[in-house]
C-alpha positions as CSV (number, residue, x, y, z in Angstrom):
1,X,-30.6,17.1,24.1
2,X,-27.0,16.5,25.0
3,X,-25.0,17.2,28.2
4,X,-21.4,17.3,29.2
5,X,-20.3,15.7,32.5
6,X,-16.5,15.6,32.0
7,X,-15.6,17.1,35.4
8,X,-16.7,15.9,38.8
9,X,-19.1,17.9,40.9
10,X,-17.5,20.2,43.5
11,X,-18.9,18.2,46.4
12,X,-17.6,15.0,44.9
13,X,-14.1,16.5,44.5
14,X,-14.2,17.7,48.1
15,X,-15.2,14.3,49.3
16,X,-12.3,12.7,47.4
17,X,-9.8,15.2,48.9
18,X,-11.2,14.7,52.3
19,X,-10.6,10.9,52.0
20,X,-7.0,11.2,51.1
21,X,-6.4,13.9,53.7
22,X,-7.8,11.4,56.3
23,X,-5.6,8.6,54.9
24,X,-2.5,10.8,55.1
25,X,-3.2,12.2,58.6
26,X,-4.4,9.1,60.3
27,X,-1.9,6.9,58.5
28,X,1.0,9.3,59.4
29,X,2.4,9.3,55.9
30,X,5.0,11.9,55.0
31,X,3.1,12.4,51.8
32,X,0.2,10.8,50.0
33,X,-1.3,11.3,46.6
34,X,-4.5,10.1,45.0
35,X,-6.3,10.2,41.6
36,X,-9.5,9.1,40.0
37,X,-9.9,7.9,36.4
38,X,-13.3,7.9,34.6
39,X,-14.1,7.7,30.9
40,X,-10.5,6.9,30.0
41,X,-8.9,10.0,31.6
42,X,-7.9,11.3,35.0
43,X,-10.8,13.5,36.3
44,X,-9.4,14.3,39.8
45,X,-6.1,14.2,41.6
46,X,-4.8,15.5,44.9
47,X,-1.9,15.4,47.3
48,X,-1.2,15.9,51.0
49,X,1.9,16.2,53.0
50,X,5.4,17.2,51.7
51,X,7.6,15.5,49.1
52,X,10.1,16.6,46.6
53,X,10.5,20.1,48.1
54,X,6.8,20.8,48.1
55,X,3.2,19.4,48.1
56,X,3.2,16.2,46.0
57,X,1.2,16.2,42.8
58,X,0.3,14.0,39.9
59,X,3.8,14.2,38.5
60,X,5.6,13.2,41.7
61,X,7.2,9.8,41.4
62,X,6.6,7.1,44.0
63,X,7.8,3.5,44.0
64,X,4.8,1.3,43.2
65,X,6.1,-2.2,44.2
66,X,4.0,-5.1,43.1
67,X,1.9,-3.0,40.7
68,X,5.0,-3.7,38.5
69,X,3.7,-7.3,38.2
70,X,0.7,-6.1,36.2
71,X,3.1,-4.6,33.6
72,X,5.0,-7.9,33.5
73,X,1.8,-9.8,32.9
74,X,0.9,-7.4,30.0
75,X,4.3,-8.2,28.4
76,X,3.6,-12.0,28.7
77,X,0.2,-11.7,27.2
78,X,1.6,-9.8,24.3
79,X,3.8,-12.8,23.7
80,X,0.7,-15.0,23.7
81,X,-1.1,-12.7,21.3
82,X,1.8,-12.8,18.9
83,X,1.9,-16.6,19.0
84,X,5.2,-17.1,20.8
85,X,3.7,-18.9,23.8
86,X,0.5,-20.5,25.0
87,X,-0.7,-19.9,28.5
88,X,-0.8,-23.7,29.2
89,X,2.7,-24.2,28.0
90,X,5.1,-25.5,30.6
91,X,7.8,-23.0,31.5
92,X,10.5,-25.5,30.4
93,X,9.4,-25.2,26.8
94,X,10.5,-21.6,26.6
95,X,12.8,-21.1,29.6
96,X,14.6,-24.3,30.2
97,X,16.8,-25.2,33.1
98,X,15.0,-23.4,35.9
99,X,14.2,-26.6,37.9
100,X,10.5,-25.7,38.1
101,X,9.8,-26.1,34.4
102,X,6.7,-28.2,35.0
103,X,4.7,-25.2,36.0
104,X,2.6,-23.4,33.3
105,X,2.8,-19.8,32.3
106,X,-0.9,-19.3,33.3
107,X,-0.1,-20.7,36.8
108,X,2.8,-18.2,37.1
109,X,0.6,-15.3,36.0
110,X,-2.1,-16.3,38.5
111,X,0.1,-17.3,41.4
112,X,-1.1,-20.8,41.3
113,X,2.2,-22.5,40.4
114,X,2.9,-23.4,44.0
115,X,6.2,-21.5,44.2
116,X,7.6,-20.0,47.4
117,X,6.4,-16.5,48.3
118,X,9.8,-15.0,48.7
119,X,13.4,-15.5,47.6
120,X,15.8,-17.1,50.0
121,X,18.5,-15.2,51.8
122,X,18.3,-11.7,53.2
123,X,15.2,-9.6,52.8
124,X,15.3,-9.1,49.0
125,X,13.4,-5.8,49.0
126,X,15.9,-4.1,51.3
127,X,19.1,-5.5,49.8
128,X,20.9,-5.0,46.5
129,X,20.0,-7.2,43.6
130,X,23.7,-8.2,43.2
131,X,23.1,-10.7,46.0
132,X,20.8,-12.6,43.6
133,X,22.5,-12.4,40.2
134,X,20.9,-15.7,38.8
135,X,17.6,-17.5,38.8
136,X,18.9,-20.2,41.2
137,X,19.6,-17.4,43.7
138,X,16.0,-16.3,43.5
139,X,14.4,-19.8,43.6
140,X,16.6,-21.5,46.3
141,X,16.7,-25.1,47.3
142,X,13.0,-25.5,47.9
143,X,11.2,-23.4,45.2
144,X,8.0,-25.4,45.2
145,X,5.9,-25.4,48.4
146,X,2.5,-26.5,47.0
147,X,1.4,-28.8,44.2
148,X,1.2,-26.7,41.0
149,X,-2.3,-25.7,40.1
150,X,-3.9,-26.6,43.4
151,X,-4.0,-23.4,45.4
152,X,-3.4,-19.7,45.1
153,X,-0.1,-18.8,46.7
154,X,1.4,-15.4,46.0
155,X,4.9,-15.7,44.7
156,X,7.5,-12.9,43.9
157,X,10.0,-15.4,42.4
158,X,7.2,-16.5,40.0
159,X,7.1,-13.1,38.4
160,X,10.9,-13.0,38.3
161,X,10.6,-16.1,36.1
162,X,8.1,-14.4,33.9
163,X,10.4,-11.4,33.5
164,X,13.2,-13.8,32.5
165,X,10.8,-15.4,30.0
166,X,10.2,-12.1,28.4
167,X,13.9,-11.4,28.2
168,X,14.6,-14.8,26.6
169,X,11.9,-14.6,23.9
170,X,12.4,-10.9,23.1
171,X,16.2,-11.0,23.3
172,X,16.3,-7.7,25.2
173,X,16.3,-6.7,28.9
174,X,12.9,-6.6,30.6
175,X,13.3,-2.9,31.2
176,X,13.8,-2.1,27.5
177,X,11.0,-4.3,26.4
178,X,8.7,-2.6,28.9
179,X,9.6,0.8,27.6
180,X,9.1,-0.1,24.0
181,X,6.0,-2.1,24.2
182,X,4.0,-0.5,27.0
183,X,5.3,2.7,28.5
184,X,6.0,4.6,25.2
185,X,2.8,3.5,23.5
186,X,0.7,4.6,26.5
187,X,2.6,7.9,26.9
188,X,3.9,6.9,30.4
189,X,6.9,9.2,30.3
190,X,7.3,9.3,34.1
191,X,7.4,5.6,34.7
192,X,10.7,3.6,34.9
193,X,13.0,1.4,36.9
194,X,14.8,4.3,38.6
195,X,13.6,7.5,40.2
196,X,13.7,10.9,38.4
197,X,13.0,14.2,40.1
198,X,10.6,15.2,41.4
199,X,10.2,12.0,43.5
200,X,9.3,11.2,47.0
201,X,11.9,9.6,49.3
202,X,10.9,6.5,51.2
203,X,10.5,6.6,55.0
204,X,9.6,4.4,57.9
205,X,7.6,6.1,60.7
206,X,8.2,5.0,64.3
207,X,5.2,3.0,65.6
208,X,5.1,4.9,69.0
209,X,6.5,8.3,68.1
210,X,6.1,10.9,65.3
211,X,9.7,10.4,64.1
212,X,11.0,9.0,60.8
213,X,13.8,6.8,59.5
214,X,14.9,6.8,55.8
215,X,14.5,3.5,54.0
216,X,17.0,2.3,51.4
217,X,15.9,2.3,47.7
218,X,17.7,-0.7,46.3
219,X,17.9,-1.8,42.7
220,X,16.2,-5.3,42.7
221,X,18.3,-6.7,39.8
222,X,16.8,-9.9,38.4
223,X,13.7,-9.5,40.6
224,X,12.8,-6.1,39.0
225,X,9.8,-7.6,37.1
226,X,8.2,-8.3,40.5
227,X,8.4,-4.8,42.0
228,X,11.0,-2.4,40.7
229,X,8.9,0.4,39.0
230,X,8.6,4.1,40.0
231,X,5.6,6.0,38.7
232,X,3.1,8.8,39.2
233,X,-0.6,9.1,39.5
234,X,-0.8,10.8,36.1
235,X,1.0,7.8,34.4
236,X,-0.8,5.2,36.4
237,X,-4.1,6.9,35.4
238,X,-3.2,6.2,31.8
239,X,-2.4,2.6,32.7
240,X,-5.7,2.2,34.5
241,X,-7.6,3.5,31.5
242,X,-5.8,0.9,29.4
243,X,-6.7,-1.9,31.8
244,X,-10.4,-0.9,31.5
245,X,-10.6,-0.3,27.8
246,X,-7.6,-1.8,26.1
247,X,-5.4,-0.2,23.5
248,X,-4.6,-1.8,20.1
249,X,-1.0,-0.7,20.4
250,X,-0.5,-2.9,23.5
251,X,-3.4,-5.3,24.2
252,X,-7.0,-5.2,22.9
253,X,-10.1,-5.0,25.1
254,X,-10.8,-8.7,25.0
255,X,-7.4,-9.5,26.4
256,X,-7.5,-7.0,29.2
257,X,-11.0,-8.3,30.0
258,X,-9.4,-11.8,30.2
259,X,-6.9,-10.4,32.7
260,X,-9.8,-9.3,34.9
261,X,-11.5,-12.7,35.1
262,X,-10.7,-15.1,38.0
263,X,-8.0,-17.6,37.1
264,X,-7.5,-19.2,40.4
265,X,-9.6,-20.6,43.2
266,X,-10.6,-17.8,45.6
267,X,-8.8,-17.4,48.9
268,X,-10.0,-19.6,51.8
269,X,-13.0,-18.3,53.6
270,X,-15.3,-17.1,50.8
271,X,-15.7,-16.2,47.2
272,X,-15.0,-12.5,47.6
273,X,-11.3,-12.4,46.5
274,X,-9.2,-14.1,43.9
275,X,-6.6,-13.5,41.2
276,X,-6.8,-13.1,37.4
277,X,-3.9,-13.0,34.9
278,X,-1.8,-10.5,36.7
279,X,-4.6,-8.7,38.6
280,X,-5.9,-9.0,42.1
281,X,-9.7,-9.4,42.3
282,X,-12.2,-8.8,45.1
283,X,-15.7,-7.8,45.8
284,X,-16.9,-5.1,48.3
285,X,-20.4,-3.9,48.9
286,X,-21.6,-5.8,45.8
287,X,-19.0,-4.1,43.5
288,X,-16.3,-6.0,41.7
289,X,-12.8,-4.6,41.8
290,X,-9.6,-5.5,40.1
291,X,-6.1,-4.0,40.1
292,X,-3.1,-4.5,42.4
293,X,-1.5,-3.4,45.6
294,X,2.2,-2.7,46.0
295,X,4.7,-2.1,48.7
296,X,8.4,-1.8,49.2
297,X,10.3,-0.4,52.1
298,X,9.3,3.2,52.2
299,X,6.4,3.0,49.9
300,X,2.8,1.9,49.6
301,X,0.7,1.9,46.4
302,X,-2.8,0.7,45.2
303,X,-4.6,0.8,41.9
304,X,-8.2,-0.4,42.0
305,X,-10.7,-0.5,39.0
306,X,-14.4,-1.0,38.9
307,X,-14.9,-1.9,35.2
308,X,-18.7,-1.9,35.5
309,X,-18.6,1.7,36.8
310,X,-15.7,2.7,34.4
311,X,-14.0,4.2,37.4
312,X,-10.4,3.6,38.7
313,X,-8.5,5.1,41.6
314,X,-4.9,5.3,42.7
315,X,-3.3,6.0,46.0
316,X,0.5,6.3,46.5
317,X,2.4,7.0,49.8
318,X,6.0,7.2,50.8
319,X,5.9,5.2,54.0
320,X,6.6,1.6,54.8
321,X,3.4,1.1,56.8
322,X,0.5,3.1,58.2
323,X,-2.1,4.4,55.8
324,X,-4.5,1.8,54.5
325,X,-4.0,2.8,50.9
326,X,-5.9,-0.2,49.5
327,X,-9.0,0.8,51.4
328,X,-8.6,4.4,50.5
329,X,-8.4,3.7,46.8
330,X,-11.5,1.5,47.0
331,X,-13.3,4.4,48.8
332,X,-12.3,6.8,46.1
333,X,-13.9,4.5,43.5
334,X,-17.1,4.2,45.5
335,X,-17.4,7.9,46.2
336,X,-17.4,8.7,42.5
337,X,-19.5,5.6,41.5
338,X,-22.2,6.3,44.1
339,X,-22.3,10.1,43.9
340,X,-22.1,10.3,40.1
341,X,-23.3,7.0,38.6
342,X,-22.1,6.1,35.2
343,X,-24.2,7.7,32.4
344,X,-25.2,4.7,30.1
345,X,-24.4,4.8,26.4
346,X,-27.3,6.0,24.3
347,X,-29.4,3.3,22.7
348,X,-28.8,2.9,19.0
349,X,-30.4,0.5,16.6
350,X,-28.2,-2.2,15.0
351,X,-26.7,-1.3,11.6
352,X,-28.1,-4.6,10.2
353,X,-29.6,-7.8,11.4
354,X,-30.6,-10.5,8.9
355,X,-33.7,-12.6,9.2
356,X,-31.7,-15.7,10.1
357,X,-30.3,-13.8,13.1
358,X,-33.6,-12.4,14.2
359,X,-35.1,-15.9,14.0
360,X,-32.9,-17.0,16.9
361,X,-34.3,-14.4,19.2
362,X,-37.2,-14.7,21.6
363,X,-38.4,-17.3,24.1
364,X,-36.7,-20.7,24.4
365,X,-37.2,-23.5,26.9
366,X,-34.7,-25.8,28.6
367,X,-37.2,-28.5,29.6
368,X,-40.0,-26.5,31.3
369,X,-37.7,-23.5,32.2
370,X,-38.3,-20.4,30.1
371,X,-35.3,-18.4,28.7
372,X,-35.0,-15.4,26.4
373,X,-32.4,-15.0,23.7
374,X,-31.7,-11.4,22.8
375,X,-29.6,-9.8,20.1
376,X,-27.5,-7.1,21.8
377,X,-26.3,-3.8,20.2
378,X,-22.8,-5.1,19.8
379,X,-23.9,-8.1,17.7
380,X,-23.7,-10.6,20.6
381,X,-26.5,-12.8,21.9
382,X,-27.6,-13.0,25.5
383,X,-29.4,-15.9,27.0
384,X,-31.3,-15.0,30.1
385,X,-33.5,-17.1,32.5
386,X,-36.9,-15.5,32.6
387,X,-37.7,-16.9,36.0
388,X,-34.8,-15.1,37.6
389,X,-33.2,-18.4,38.5
390,X,-31.0,-19.9,35.9
391,X,-27.8,-19.4,33.9
392,X,-27.2,-16.2,32.0
393,X,-24.5,-15.9,29.4
394,X,-23.5,-13.8,26.4
395,X,-22.3,-15.3,23.2
396,X,-20.1,-14.1,20.3
397,X,-20.5,-15.2,16.7
398,X,-17.8,-17.6,15.4
399,X,-16.8,-17.9,11.8
400,X,-18.3,-21.4,11.4
401,X,-21.8,-20.1,12.2
402,X,-21.8,-21.2,15.9
403,X,-21.6,-18.9,18.9
404,X,-19.1,-19.0,21.8
405,X,-19.9,-18.3,25.4
406,X,-18.3,-15.1,26.8
407,X,-19.1,-15.4,30.5
408,X,-21.0,-17.2,33.2
409,X,-21.6,-20.9,33.2
410,X,-21.3,-21.2,29.4
411,X,-17.9,-19.4,29.2
412,X,-16.1,-21.0,26.2
413,X,-19.1,-23.3,25.4
414,X,-20.6,-23.6,21.9
415,X,-24.1,-22.6,21.0
416,X,-25.5,-24.1,17.8
417,X,-28.7,-23.3,16.0
418,X,-29.9,-26.7,14.6
419,X,-32.1,-26.7,11.5
420,X,-34.3,-29.3,9.9
421,X,-33.7,-30.6,6.4
422,X,-36.1,-28.1,5.1
423,X,-34.1,-25.2,6.6
424,X,-36.6,-24.4,9.4
425,X,-35.2,-23.8,12.9
426,X,-35.5,-26.9,15.1
427,X,-33.7,-26.1,18.4
428,X,-30.6,-24.7,20.0
429,X,-27.8,-27.0,21.2
430,X,-25.8,-25.5,24.0
431,X,-23.1,-27.8,25.5
432,X,-25.5,-30.8,24.9
433,X,-28.5,-29.0,26.4
434,X,-31.4,-28.7,24.0
435,X,-33.5,-25.5,24.0
436,X,-36.8,-25.7,22.2
437,X,-39.5,-23.2,21.2
438,X,-42.1,-25.0,23.4
439,X,-41.5,-26.7,26.7
440,X,-40.4,-30.3,25.8
441,X,-41.3,-29.8,22.2
442,X,-42.0,-33.4,20.9
443,X,-40.9,-32.4,17.4
444,X,-37.4,-31.7,18.7
445,X,-34.7,-34.2,19.7
446,X,-35.2,-33.8,23.5
447,X,-32.7,-36.1,25.2
448,X,-34.7,-39.0,26.8
449,X,-37.7,-38.3,24.6
450,X,-41.0,-36.8,25.4
451,X,-43.9,-38.8,26.9
452,X,-46.3,-39.7,24.1
453,X,-49.3,-38.7,26.1
454,X,-48.0,-35.2,26.5
455,X,-49.0,-32.7,29.2
456,X,-51.9,-33.7,31.5
457,X,-54.0,-32.0,34.2
458,X,-53.6,-34.7,36.8
459,X,-51.5,-37.8,37.6
460,X,-53.1,-40.6,35.5
461,X,-53.8,-44.1,36.6
462,X,-51.8,-47.1,35.5
463,X,-51.8,-47.7,31.7
464,X,-53.6,-50.8,30.3
């Protein structure tokens, strides 16, 4: 029996609409729009308030601020995939003369390069980019405020450097590269560096009275890669689907999964927030989120993704402050994930599994601790502690016959199946740890050896 669950249940849709209505009303936003993405497509969208001569919809443009940084990160990772750069390369190797060339590309992507948070001079988000025509105008006299690689310190100038890196290596303006390599392949026709009608004008709302003040919408110039873009919930829904599943025309699923992994030490005070390669990360109510927030004078924006639930949500508003759009977007994700849990993929047998591969599966022991090695449907191996306390990781086959850790403690580590001269399976070697078929198997090369008297029922007396 099959079933179709493409659309949300009416009560779920109403709960989503109620949530954005509360956010717009209590946050006193002139307008606010939201959308939910599931299964690779937008399954709900809604708007409240007034913008662009009517009720805003999924085609109404808003400025999305620092969500722009995620697009810049995608362009940089495309350069890595094509072999132009390495993430551990110092910036000086590819963009010389900045004065901060010792920082690495990975550090810039993850905001761990130690650069200042803002550009010097007048408030860059509210003044024209002509005031900062060159990189020295963005970096200033004291561009580094922390030792590189030591702490997470959010930096807008850092993403300006990454945009300039893209321009230098591609030989084209950042805006043109973004259009050709990301926006056009993903069908994001309503995303760009300048607004196109219908769009929502940006406003500030008086803190103590229900009156508004128009905000300027400046061209950010060289700092555009840090926050310039305008977009819609329809377009950002396509981008969210890409960040969950990848797209061979832009970046594959393994690379977008890499973006979602922590790349920096979490923020002080706990392990519930961090930053990946261009993506903010946090945990709430046991659920892992990734995505990005954005703000510029007159606008607030948030894109949150729960990859495990295959649900993403977007909230955009045309106001400088007021509505908690980040909290609202996370709430939209949780409303869908909890009311309509993800339907698991159907179980299917492997197309093939040779005897050598099946021989690896089953119970293994690290010392006396029992583990199980399972062959997964995608052809990966999963090592799981059977006691519930231990390190669990998945492994992908490498061309040399070994396996590489994909997550957890053994991320990047090598798993080897070691055989005896007669071809029989002896043990597993995992980062120098020896896993045997029996606890402390004396026939295997257990480090430190195995006591010759073996297991015993009681502590023996002294040996003679």
